C-alpha positions, 0 to 999 in steps of 0.5 A: 498532768494539769501543768502540761495542759496549762503549758499547751494552752498558754503556747496556743493562746500566745500564738493565736494572740500574736497572729491576731495582733499582727493582722490588726496592726497590718490592717490598721497601718496598711503595712507591717509594723513589727515593733507594735506586735510584741506590746499588743501581744503582751497586753492582750495575752497577759490577762488570759495567761493570768487566768490560766495560771492563777491558783484556784481554791480547792473544792471540798 
């Protein structure tokens, strides 16, 4: 069940970051620049996804 929540959180994170990076690129350049969005999305979402999917130590 934990994997289901990780997948759901990952998808939600990816879409939120994609919307935010799209808005930031459009505000910065004043016009849509779809070529920059995937790179910004991966740079921002990468560390967040790593935190979600890293292996944690088992508590005793």
